[in-house]
MARMIMI-338429 format. One record per residue (C-alpha): residue in one letter; z, x, y; residue number from 1. Coordinates in steps of 0.02 Angstrom, whole numbers. Each point is the difference from the previous one (the first is absolute). Example, Ala and Ser with C-alpha at 12.3 -4.5 7.8 and 13.67 -1.06 7.14 Angstrom:
<nodes>
<node 'A',<390,615,-225>,1>
<node 'S',<-33,69,172>,2>
</nodes>
This chain:
<nodes>
<node 'M',<3168,4493,6675>,1>
<node 'H',<159,-65,-102>,2>
<node 'C',<173,-34,69>,3>
<node 'A',<144,96,-55>,4>
<node 'R',<182,-55,6>,5>
<node 'W',<164,108,-31>,6>
<node 'S',<152,-70,25>,7>
<node 'G',<184,95,20>,8>
<node 'T',<151,-29,95>,9>
<node 'R',<-18,57,154>,10>
<node 'G',<-207,16,-16>,11>
<node 'L',<-149,-78,-3>,12>
<node 'L',<-195,57,18>,13>
<node 'I',<-135,-144,-15>,14>
<node 'G',<-186,17,6>,15>
<node 'F',<-25,167,-28>,16>
<node 'A',<-116,111,-130>,17>
<node 'L',<52,174,-37>,18>
<node 'I',<-112,161,32>,19>
<node 'G',<13,163,28>,20>
<node 'A',<-42,124,145>,21>
<node 'V',<6,166,75>,22>
<node 'F',<156,39,98>,23>
<node 'R',<-2,191,69>,24>
<node 'T',<188,55,78>,25>
<node 'A',<-19,82,157>,26>
<node 'A',<180,87,-38>,27>
<node 'V',<45,25,190>,28>
<node 'G',<179,39,-47>,29>
<node 'L',<87,-134,56>,30>
<node 'P',<212,55,33>,31>
<node 'A',<90,-87,-131>,32>
<node 'G',<51,-182,48>,33>
<node 'Q',<-128,-15,142>,34>
<node 'T',<-140,-133,-30>,35>
<node 'L',<-148,-55,90>,36>
<node 'A',<-6,-184,75>,37>
<node 'D',<-176,0,93>,38>
<node 'A',<-161,68,20>,39>
<node 'A',<-176,2,119>,40>
<node 'F',<-146,54,10>,41>
<node 'G',<-118,43,132>,42>
<node 'D',<-105,144,89>,43>
<node 'N',<5,78,-168>,44>
<node 'A',<170,18,-10>,45>
<node 'F',<142,-78,-112>,46>
<node 'V',<146,-3,40>,47>
<node 'S',<174,-73,-93>,48>
<node 'V',<191,-27,74>,49>
<node 'G',<141,-24,-103>,50>
<node 'T',<193,31,2>,51>
<node 'R',<86,137,108>,52>
<node 'G',<-147,10,119>,53>
<node 'T',<-103,48,-125>,54>
<node 'I',<-198,32,65>,55>
<node 'V',<-141,68,-127>,56>
<node 'S',<-157,13,50>,57>
<node 'S',<-193,54,-78>,58>
<node 'I',<-147,22,134>,59>
<node 'N',<-171,-2,-64>,60>
<node 'G',<45,16,-180>,61>
<node 'G',<105,137,7>,62>
<node 'P',<162,24,-94>,63>
<node 'W',<161,-121,40>,64>
<node 'E',<125,88,127>,65>
<node 'P',<155,-44,65>,66>
<node 'R',<7,-19,203>,67>
<node 'T',<129,19,111>,68>
<node 'S',<46,-193,54>,69>
<node 'G',<138,65,117>,70>
<node 'T',<123,-144,-60>,71>
<node 'A',<128,-16,-146>,72>
<node 'N',<-18,-185,-2>,73>
<node 'D',<-77,-93,-144>,74>
<node 'L',<-177,-41,41>,75>
<node 'Q',<-79,-154,-76>,76>
<node 'A',<-169,-33,89>,77>
<node 'V',<-145,71,53>,78>
<node 'A',<-170,-50,68>,79>
<node 'H',<-161,79,75>,80>
<node 'G',<-109,-62,159>,81>
<node 'N',<-101,70,123>,82>
<node 'G',<10,168,-37>,83>
<node 'M',<207,-27,-8>,84>
<node 'F',<131,15,-146>,85>
<node 'V',<146,-101,23>,86>
<node 'A',<154,-13,-89>,87>
<node 'A',<162,-109,-12>,88>
<node 'G',<168,5,-76>,89>
<node 'A',<176,-14,-12>,90>
<node 'N',<126,-24,164>,91>
<node 'G',<-160,1,119>,92>
<node 'T',<-86,135,-50>,93>
<node 'L',<-190,3,68>,94>
<node 'L',<-121,146,1>,95>
<node 'S',<-181,65,14>,96>
<node 'S',<-147,90,-35>,97>
<node 'S',<-163,66,48>,98>
<node 'N',<-31,79,-158>,99>
<node 'G',<130,-47,-132>,100>
<node 'I',<72,198,14>,101>
<node 'D',<88,4,168>,102>
<node 'W',<123,-171,37>,103>
<node 'V',<82,-20,165>,104>
<node 'V',<160,-112,-4>,105>
<node 'R',<-24,-162,114>,106>
<node 'N',<182,-80,-48>,107>
<node 'T',<140,18,-113>,108>
<node 'G',<113,-163,74>,109>
<node 'G',<-3,-172,-66>,110>
<node 'A',<84,-128,-99>,111>
<node 'W',<-168,-33,-116>,112>
<node 'S',<-30,17,-187>,113>
<node 'K',<-139,15,-127>,114>
<node 'P',<-140,-8,135>,115>
<node 'D',<-214,-14,-32>,116>
<node 'I',<-125,44,89>,117>
<node 'A',<-182,-50,34>,118>
<node 'Y',<-126,42,126>,119>
<node 'G',<-147,-109,65>,120>
<node 'N',<-80,-65,165>,121>
<node 'G',<50,175,98>,122>
<node 'V',<190,-33,-45>,123>
<node 'F',<137,68,-113>,124>
<node 'V',<115,-119,-44>,125>
<node 'V',<175,56,-85>,126>
<node 'A',<61,-173,-85>,127>
<node 'T',<194,-1,-65>,128>
<node 'K',<158,-72,-24>,129>
<node 'G',<124,18,177>,130>
<node 'A',<165,-50,36>,131>
<node 'G',<55,-153,-62>,132>
<node 'A',<-144,-151,-17>,133>
<node 'V',<-120,85,71>,134>
<node 'W',<-169,112,-47>,135>
<node 'T',<-50,140,108>,136>
<node 'M',<-183,19,38>,137>
<node 'L',<-11,181,99>,138>
<node 'V',<-180,3,69>,139>
<node 'S',<-106,148,64>,140>
<node 'T',<-167,36,50>,141>
<node 'N',<8,202,12>,142>
<node 'A',<160,23,-120>,143>
<node 'A',<109,55,123>,144>
<node 'D',<47,-140,89>,145>
<node 'W',<89,-152,-70>,146>
<node 'T',<31,-152,41>,147>
<node 'A',<99,-104,-86>,148>
<node 'I',<-1,-187,-54>,149>
<node 'N',<151,-111,-81>,150>
<node 'L',<-46,-150,-85>,151>
<node 'D',<115,-140,-70>,152>
<node 'A',<17,18,-179>,153>
<node 'V',<109,-132,-56>,154>
<node 'G',<-13,-28,-191>,155>
<node 'P',<103,-146,-140>,156>
<node 'Q',<167,-50,67>,157>
<node 'N',<-10,102,178>,158>
<node 'S',<-7,166,-105>,159>
<node 'P',<-108,134,54>,160>
<node 'M',<-175,28,-62>,161>
<node 'P',<-44,155,-73>,162>
<node 'F',<-151,75,51>,163>
<node 'G',<-142,37,-131>,164>
<node 'S',<-160,80,43>,165>
<node 'I',<-150,23,139>,166>
<node 'A',<-165,-5,-23>,167>
<node 'F',<-158,9,123>,168>
<node 'G',<-146,-99,-56>,169>
<node 'E',<-135,-140,54>,170>
<node 'G',<36,68,199>,171>
<node 'K',<188,-38,-2>,172>
<node 'F',<182,72,-62>,173>
<node 'V',<80,-113,-136>,174>
<node 'A',<180,39,-29>,175>
<node 'V',<97,-78,-148>,176>
<node 'G',<196,-17,-43>,177>
<node 'G',<90,-112,-129>,178>
<node 'Q',<133,-31,-139>,179>
<node 'Y',<70,-132,-104>,180>
<node 'G',<-173,-100,8>,181>
<node 'A',<-2,-2,182>,182>
<node 'S',<-113,109,115>,183>
<node 'M',<-54,40,174>,184>
<node 'V',<-180,40,73>,185>
<node 'V',<-46,46,154>,186>
<node 'T',<-179,54,80>,187>
<node 'S',<-54,100,130>,188>
<node 'T',<-166,65,99>,189>
<node 'N',<83,121,93>,190>
<node 'G',<179,46,-72>,191>
<node 'L',<71,-61,170>,192>
<node 'I',<-11,-198,-39>,193>
<node 'W',<48,-50,-153>,194>
<node 'R',<0,-205,-66>,195>
<node 'E',<70,-57,-168>,196>
<node 'Q',<-133,-72,-128>,197>
<node 'G',<-22,-112,-134>,198>
<node 'V',<-61,48,-158>,199>
<node 'D',<-69,-88,-163>,200>
<node 'L',<91,99,-156>,201>
<node 'P',<-22,-57,-183>,202>
<node 'R',<160,-16,-30>,203>
<node 'A',<128,-75,107>,204>
<node 'S',<134,96,-64>,205>
<node 'S',<-92,156,71>,206>
<node 'A',<79,137,104>,207>
<node 'M',<-86,108,80>,208>
<node 'T',<75,164,-22>,209>
<node 'G',<-135,119,32>,210>
<node 'P',<-85,107,-18>,211>
<node 'I',<-152,-54,89>,212>
<node 'T',<-172,90,22>,213>
<node 'Y',<-171,-36,56>,214>
<node 'G',<-164,79,-72>,215>
<node 'N',<-171,-48,-90>,216>
<node 'G',<-15,-158,112>,217>
<node 'K',<180,-74,-60>,218>
<node 'F',<170,10,24>,219>
<node 'A',<117,5,-129>,220>
<node 'M',<174,-18,-24>,221>
<node 'V',<167,16,-109>,222>
<node 'V',<109,-147,-1>,223>
<node 'S',<152,-40,-115>,224>
<node 'N',<34,-161,-86>,225>
<node 'V',<147,-59,-119>,226>
<node 'T',<-54,23,-182>,227>
<node 'D',<80,-102,-108>,228>
<node 'D',<-54,128,-150>,229>
<node 'D',<193,57,-50>,230>
<node 'D',<140,-89,77>,231>
<node 'D',<77,136,105>,232>
<node 'G',<-90,-100,186>,233>
<node 'G',<-106,167,8>,234>
<node 'Y',<-147,-2,113>,235>
<node 'L',<-189,52,-55>,236>
<node 'D',<-117,82,124>,237>
<node 'H',<-193,-69,12>,238>
<node 'V',<-151,68,90>,239>
<node 'L',<-94,-136,90>,240>
<node 'L',<-151,30,107>,241>
<node 'S',<-89,-82,161>,242>
<node 'E',<-152,24,95>,243>
<node 'D',<92,-89,151>,244>
<node 'G',<181,60,-16>,245>
<node 'V',<38,-204,4>,246>
<node 'F',<-63,-52,-178>,247>
<node 'W',<49,92,-129>,248>
<node 'Q',<-48,-11,-203>,249>
<node 'G',<101,74,-148>,250>
<node 'T',<-46,131,-122>,251>
<node 'S',<60,43,-161>,252>
<node 'F',<107,126,59>,253>
<node 'G',<190,-25,-35>,254>
<node 'A',<118,159,-2>,255>
<node 'V',<197,29,42>,256>
<node 'D',<-32,110,119>,257>
<node 'V',<-153,32,144>,258>
<node 'P',<46,166,105>,259>
<node 'A',<-177,46,54>,260>
<node 'L',<-174,-113,33>,261>
<node 'L',<-171,77,48>,262>
<node 'A',<-184,-78,25>,263>
<node 'A',<-130,125,18>,264>
<node 'D',<-165,48,-91>,265>
<node 'C',<-28,-174,-52>,266>
<node 'A',<166,-10,-92>,267>
<node 'F',<143,-49,-9>,268>
<node 'V',<153,88,-45>,269>
<node 'A',<182,-16,-41>,270>
<node 'A',<148,109,-35>,271>
<node 'T',<122,-97,-111>,272>
<node 'T',<161,23,-103>,273>
<node 'Y',<24,-49,-189>,274>
<node 'L',<51,66,-141>,275>
<node 'T',<-46,191,31>,276>
<node 'P',<53,60,184>,277>
<node 'N',<-150,-56,82>,278>
<node 'N',<-190,-37,-39>,279>
<node 'I',<-164,-42,108>,280>
<node 'A',<-107,-166,-33>,281>
<node 'Y',<-165,-33,90>,282>
<node 'N',<-95,-139,43>,283>
<node 'R',<-190,-19,65>,284>
<node 'G',<24,-177,100>,285>
<node 'S',<30,-98,-163>,286>
<node 'F',<128,-96,-81>,287>
<node 'W',<27,127,-114>,288>
<node 'W',<91,193,11>,289>
<node 'T',<-22,145,-103>,290>
<node 'N',<171,111,-46>,291>
<node 'I',<-17,186,-12>,292>
<node 'S',<186,65,-68>,293>
<node 'L',<57,157,96>,294>
<node 'P',<119,139,-81>,295>
<node 'A',<181,-59,-16>,296>
<node 'A',<52,137,111>,297>
<node 'I',<-115,-57,151>,298>
<node 'S',<83,-116,125>,299>
<node 'V',<-122,-75,126>,300>
<node 'K',<32,-55,161>,301>
<node 'A',<-168,3,103>,302>
<node 'L',<-179,10,-17>,303>
<node 'A',<-149,70,102>,304>
<node 'Y',<-178,-4,-7>,305>
<node 'G',<-125,120,83>,306>
<node 'N',<-155,104,-18>,307>
<node 'G',<-21,-79,-191>,308>
<node 'K',<165,20,-67>,309>
<node 'F',<144,-103,-36>,310>
<node 'F',<179,95,27>,311>
<node 'A',<172,-73,-61>,312>
<node 'F',<168,73,96>,313>
<node 'G',<153,-17,-60>,314>
<node 'S',<109,122,-97>,315>
<node 'D',<-159,115,-6>,316>
<node 'I',<-187,-25,74>,317>
<node 'M',<-127,-41,-118>,318>
<node 'E',<-184,-35,-15>,319>
<node 'V',<-41,-173,-82>,320>
<node 'V',<-168,-24,-56>,321>
<node 'V',<-26,-184,13>,322>
<node 'P',<-163,-33,-122>,323>
<node 'G',<-165,-84,101>,324>
<node 'A',<84,-59,135>,325>
<node 'S',<-143,-18,91>,326>
<node 'G',<-139,25,-110>,327>
<node 'F',<-97,97,115>,328>
<node 'A',<-105,148,-98>,329>
<node 'A',<-94,148,86>,330>
<node 'Y',<-157,82,-86>,331>
<node 'P',<-35,107,-82>,332>
<node 'A',<168,32,-75>,333>
<node 'I',<-32,184,-46>,334>
<node 'Q',<-156,88,55>,335>
<node 'E',<-52,207,18>,336>
<node 'V',<-112,62,151>,337>
<node 'T',<-38,184,-11>,338>
<node 'S',<27,72,190>,339>
<node 'G',<-114,-43,133>,340>
<node 'G',<-62,-162,-109>,341>
<node 'Y',<16,-168,40>,342>
<node 'A',<139,-132,-51>,343>
<node 'S',<9,-183,50>,344>
<node 'F',<131,-149,-28>,345>
<node 'G',<16,-180,-11>,346>
<node 'A',<90,-136,-19>,347>
<node 'D',<2,-197,-40>,348>
<node 'P',<104,-105,159>,349>
<node 'P',<156,-15,-74>,350>
<node 'V',<61,-216,-23>,351>
<node 'C',<157,13,97>,352>
<node 'P',<8,46,158>,353>
<node 'E',<-90,-162,42>,354>
<node 'P',<-149,55,93>,355>
<node 'P',<-60,56,126>,356>
<node 'L',<19,165,-24>,357>
<node 'T',<8,180,72>,358>
<node 'F',<-25,125,-101>,359>
<node 'Q',<87,202,-23>,360>
<node 'W',<-44,130,-109>,361>
<node 'R',<144,146,-38>,362>
<node 'H',<-22,187,-71>,363>
<node 'N',<163,33,-65>,364>
<node 'N',<87,-138,113>,365>
<node 'V',<-78,66,173>,366>
<node 'P',<-101,-115,63>,367>
<node 'I',<-204,32,6>,368>
<node 'P',<-72,21,182>,369>
<node 'G',<-153,-141,-14>,370>
<node 'G',<55,-41,-180>,371>
<node 'T',<5,-184,53>,372>
<node 'N',<-121,-103,-147>,373>
<node 'L',<9,-52,-166>,374>
<node 'S',<-92,171,-66>,375>
<node 'L',<34,193,65>,376>
<node 'Q',<-142,131,-9>,377>
<node 'V',<47,168,5>,378>
<node 'P',<-130,123,39>,379>
<node 'F',<1,200,-14>,380>
<node 'V',<158,-18,-110>,381>
<node 'T',<131,149,-9>,382>
<node 'T',<157,48,-82>,383>
<node 'N',<93,-98,134>,384>
<node 'D',<-86,-150,-41>,385>
<node 'A',<83,4,-182>,386>
<node 'G',<168,-120,-29>,387>
<node 'A',<29,-190,19>,388>
<node 'Y',<-113,-123,64>,389>
<node 'T',<71,-190,57>,390>
<node 'L',<-58,-142,111>,391>
<node 'V',<126,-102,97>,392>
<node 'A',<-62,-187,29>,393>
<node 'M',<92,-75,144>,394>
<node 'N',<-2,-176,68>,395>
<node 'S',<37,-49,209>,396>
<node 'A',<177,-60,-50>,397>
<node 'G',<33,174,-53>,398>
<node 'L',<-21,-49,-194>,399>
<node 'S',<-39,158,-114>,400>
<node 'A',<-52,54,-174>,401>
<node 'T',<-54,170,-70>,402>
<node 'S',<-131,24,-118>,403>
<node 'S',<49,106,-164>,404>
<node 'V',<-37,203,9>,405>
<node 'A',<-169,54,-22>,406>
<node 'M',<-3,199,-26>,407>
<node 'L',<-122,140,81>,408>
<node 'F',<-6,175,-101>,409>
<node 'V',<-115,124,65>,410>
<node 'T',<-67,155,-75>,411>
<node 'N',<-87,145,47>,412>
</nodes>
């Protein structure tokens, strides 16, 4: 891998190699001027939220369809946990849904701005910048009843510290925010009791602006650093990795703006802004990142992963192929069996995630009862058995990888 660098008046991208990828637009037909701001996956459903109360969802791999949100406020965050989706937005807006289709408005009164949501230890936490020098943490176990916790958030010269983002990993919530080289980090195991935490960053001038995410056994976070590559006093975003949320290591990543960060399927994926409106880069836990350019007309604000697929969200929805994210193959890739015959599939254990692992075979994205080994036998094949077979490997921490597709064709 070679380090490539581009420089310009307001743009800088460090440590990337350019490659190609496959993009497929979902063509949901968003109204003009509306943008999707965040997305989540759970219970075989993708949900994305955006401006003016926009919600779209795809259920069981079906088409993307608009849903009625019950609000005209901008929706800025969504998360899934314990069979529920929670969405949050401007003016104190809180929504919940058990299926990604039908939504209940829980609250529309509040002074917060740009919320973020995390789920862990049986608790939802909606974290946001409250009124004045305050971070507000809204906590719920059922997505219906919420408790507000206000934390003092004072920045340099007694100014309010901006809130950035929140994630759950390693048994705790980690909320970060910062600007101009100053940062604040608070952690909690239950969302109710918070403590400020020190961190070890590669550069003391970093501001932990977020986003922050957790997956593949590591935290990933965006920090903003002062850059000396031009004379305009600009800031450059970098992505750091950490196993515990305290000690952070730098990567080759550098860009002017990073609106989205995701950890899934043994890869870290970031949406960046540089020259073209946006592009996507990915990293497999090492120092180097690989860049994938997006079409100029697409503006990416969020990323989500589920059922073996990555999606980018913004002015449209696109499936993004991250090459060899998990390096996990099911075989044979193609087999043809006569009706009434016998088919078998197999796979070698993936390198990531770390063992011990449990396994689940899927047929056309539907779990196969009893298909919980590295091998799968399908006796007395019928035409109903034809289609795509994949194997999902998961460890006790909930980290998963999905194999390549193995196709079965059945002839009479």
